[in-house]
N, C-alpha and C positions, 0 to 999 in steps of 0.2 A: 595572680590571686591564688590563695593555697587550696583554695577548692579545687581548681582548675588542674588537669593532667594531661601529658601526653598520652594520646589513644593509643598509639603505637606500643606504649610501655603498659599496657593494661595486664593486670592481674591474671589474665585469662591465661592459660597456657595454650600452643599447638602443638602438635606433631614434628619433630626437628625437621622433618624432612621438608616439611611446608611452612616454617618459619618465615625465610627469605619472603616466599610468596606473599605471606599475609602482608609484610612491613613494607613491599613493592607498592601494595595497592593502596594503602593508608596512607601514603606521603602527602597526599595532596588535602588531608584532613590536619588542620594545625593545632586545635585544641576541642576537646570536647568537655563540657562543665559536668563536674561530678554531680552522681544524685547516689542517695541515701543506700543503703545495702538493699534493701525493699524493694527498691525501685522509682522511690518517691523523690520527686524532683528537690532540688534546694530552691531556696527563694530567688533566687539570681538566675537559677537556670533557663537558658533563652528556650528549649524545647519542653519546658515544662508548663508554663505561663507565671502565674502572678498568685500570690498566698492569700489576698481578699480584695473585695471591692472599695474597702474603706480606705485602704494604703495606695491603690493607683487607679480606682476610678472605673468606670461602665466602659469607656474607651480602651483602655487598656486591656479589660476584659473580652472584648470582641474582638482585639487584635489576636490576643491569647487562642482562641479558638480556631483561628488560621495557623497555627505554628504547629509545627511536626510534635507528632507525639513521643512521648519519651520509651527509647527503647528499653524494654523488659531487661533483667539482669541474662546475661551471657548471649546475649546478639551483638552483631558486630556489624559497623560499616564499611564493606570494604567490595570494591568493583566486581573481584573474581573468589566468594567466598568458598569455592570447593571446583573441584576438577571440572563437574560438569556446566558449572556457568561459564567456563572457558570456551568449552566448544558450542554453547549456547550461543554465544557471543559472534560465533563464525556462522551458525546455522540463521540466526534471527530474521534478517534480512531474505535472503532465498525463501525461508519458511512463511515468512509473510505471504511473498506471492504466491507461494503454493497453494495457503487456504483460503488467499482472496480470489484467486481465480475458482478452486473448487469452489466456495461458495456462491460464486456466480453462476458456476454450471448448476449447482443442486437449484437453483432459485429459476432461474432463466431454464434451462432443459427440462425441469422437473415441471412448469407448467404449460410447456410445450407436449409434453409428455399426458400430462391430464386432459388437455383440450382434443389432442389427436384420439387417443384410445378412449376418451369417454362418447365419442361420437357415435360406437358401436353397442349397439342394443344389448349385446349381450358384456359389455363391461360395466353399463351405467344404465339407467332407464331415460336418461337425458342428458345432453352436452354439459360438461362441467366447465364453462368457460368459453371465449370466444377471441376474437383479434386483440382488441382492448384488453383483456386480461394477461395476456401474452405481453403485450409492450409493459403492463405495470409488472410483471413479473421479473423479466429483465431489466426494468428500471430499480428493482426493489434488490435484485442480485449484485448489481453494479456498485450501489448504495453500501451495502452491508460488505461486501467486498472490500472497498476501499475505507470503510470505517473499522474493519478487521486490521487492513496492513498497513493504513496511511502513515501513521505516527511512527512505523517502524523500516517500513521500506520505500516509503514515498506513495504506496498505493497505485502502480502502476498498471497492474494485474492485466496487461496487455502489450504484448510482443513491441506493435507498432510505437506503442507511447515510449516503451525503453528504448529504442532505435531511434527515436526523435529526439527524444532527449540527448542522448550519446553524441548526436551528431550535432545539435544547436545550442545544448544546456550544460556543457561539459559535465554528463554524467560519466563515470568510468566507464573506457571502454572495457577494463577486466570483470567488470560485474556484468556485461551485457549477455555473454553468453551462459553464465549462471541465473539469472533473471531470466530468459527465454524457457530455458530448461524448468527450472520449477514451475513456470506459469504453465509449459505445457505436460509437465508430469500433472499437476493440478486440474488441468481441462480433461485428463484420461482419468483420474479418479474420481472427477465429479461427474463423469459420465458412469462409470461402473455405479456409481452409487444410486443413480438415478436408472440407470437398468437394472438394476437388482430390485429396485423399491417397484418399478414395473413390470417385470418380466410376466408374468401372467395376465397382466391385459394386454403384453403385446401379443404373446402367444393365442391369445382369444382372437385379436384383431387378422393376427396373420393367418391362425387355421392350425397352429401346432407348432411343437418348439423347435422342430428343426427347419421351417420356413421362414427364413427372411427376407424380405423384399423392400423396394426402396421406398415402398408406402409409407413403413416406418421407420424407415432409416435417416428420415428428413426431421425428426424428432433429435437427432442428435447432431445436425450439419445444417449449416445456412449456405443455399443455392443461390469495396464499396469504397470506394472513392472517396465520394463527395461526404457520408456519411462521416467518414474516420477524421478528413478533413476538418469538418464542421466541430466535432467532438474535440479535437486538440485547438482548435482554435479559443473555444469555450472553456478547456481543462486550462490553458495558458493565462486566459482571464480573470478568471476566478482564484489564480493562485499568484498574480501579479502585483506585490505591494504597491505598486502606482497605478493601480487602476482600480480603487475602492471594492479589495477583495472582501468576501463574508466573511463572518468569524469562521477559526479555523474546524470547529465542530461543526459547522454547519456546509461545507464544503460538499459531503457525503451528497446533501439533501438538495444542493443545485446540480449535482448530476445525475442524482436519481430524476429530475426534471429535464434533464438534456438527455438521457437516453430515452423518457418518454416521448418527448416531442420528435426526434431524430425516429424513433421505431414508429412514430403515429402517422409521420408528414414523408419519410421517405425508405420506408420498408418495405414497399409492396413488392417491388421487381428483384430485389436480393435478399431480403431477410434483414435487411439492414446490416449483410456483415462486415461488421467493425473492429473484430477482433480475431487477428489469426488463433490464438490459443482455443478461443472458444469453438470455433470450427475443426482445427488439425485433431485438438486433442480428441474430443468424442468420436471423431472421423474415424480416428486409428483404432480406437475402443470400438466400434461397430464392425471393425473388420475382423478384429480379435475375435468377437462371439458369435462369428457367423454370418456376417454378410458377404462376406469375400470381398475378392478387388472389387466388385462392381461400385463400389461405393468410391472410388478414385478414378474410374474410367467414365462414370456418368455425363452426358453431354460432352463427350472430349475432354476431358478434365476441366471442365468449368471449377472445379473445386480449389484448384490451384491460383488459376487467374482472377477470380472474384474475393472469395473469403481470405486468401492469404497476401497473394502480392499486394492486390487495389489499397488493403488496408495500408501496408507499410508503406506506399506511396503515398497514401492520403495523409497521413501522419507526417511525413517531412514534410508535404505542402502546407499544410494547415500551419507546422510550427514556424515554418520560413516566413510565411504572409503574416503572422501576429508579429514576430521578432524584426520585421523588415519595417512597419508600419507602426506599432505601438510600444514595443517592449525598448525600455533602457536599461536594463540590469547590464553589469560587468560582464555578466556569467555568460553571456550569449556569445554564440562563436560571430553573429553580424555587429556586437558594439565592441569588440577588441581593439585597443588601442594600435595602430599603425606605427611606423619607424619614427614618423615626425611627434608623433604625440609622447614616444616614451621619451625622445631626446628632450622634448620639453618639459616634461616631468621630472628628468632627471637634473636637469639646469634648475629647475625650480626647489628640488632637495638641496642641490649643491651652494645655492645661495643662502637658504636658512640656516647652514650649517657655518656659513662664513660669516655670519653677522656676530656681533661682539655681544657676548653675555646672554646670546640664547643657548643653551644645554640640549643636546640630544637633536633630532629631526623632530620638526613641527610638524604639524597637518597643513599642507599644501591645498 
């Protein structure tokens, strides 16, 4: 049509150094309907709706309300409109994991700090919360963390989840150390924010700025094989397309109830330590702000075996059990075709190709 034009040949000019960059980025866009100079869409512009109800009816008007808005003059559809967008493309996934864990720690550790410090009458006239409120805080933190990061990085926010997905679900191994580092840094940053927020209350509980004991170190660290295994089984179930999964936007809500149930039912002995980043990050922070090496030597390195190693092992076992008995997707390590199946598949493809009058490879 005469009213259409190649978007890569737009009248808008770019600096000569970046002209090729823009041209490469918009090759996937075949045609963009032209608009008037003032931004008003042409009558047949699929981005601008329809000119009147009389010509196209109410149903067409309803459909047009769900269409993309017309781009204002001077705006361009490109994958990388500037240099920062290219950098952001590299940082998006680890940044999502960082912020997801940070939000998890802010809510979870924040509610623990509130409950522990408010028990002191010098901080508050009465307790501000109890064990149930801690469960609710961690559940809410998990849901919000996944909501922030789920659509970008998959919402792992847990090194145990990352490792289990890499072993059994074909998650790229090259991303594992990046994800785990981002999760650990998010835990440290989140713990630091909570510490700064409650530092005066902690001083009152401890009796001074330079006094730090294990009585308040427990705010930042959990002192859980079973809990993590249960968590990963549920995560696999609610993300399995063949198992009646919830709508995508409701996955964090399902995780909210999952963490709430794990905390209420399995959390007494170990503080339901199901996330190594949640424990190790804030624990490093406590050592940095004055608690010293005792946070690592308490109870013969209990911190290493229970909140760090046990969740990794529990996560692996949880995904293995679900994949072994329920999951039928091809991305699982347990569902990879063996040599016999691959040979049969190749034979079927060759048979289809040899059929007369059948162009290309048909779906077998």
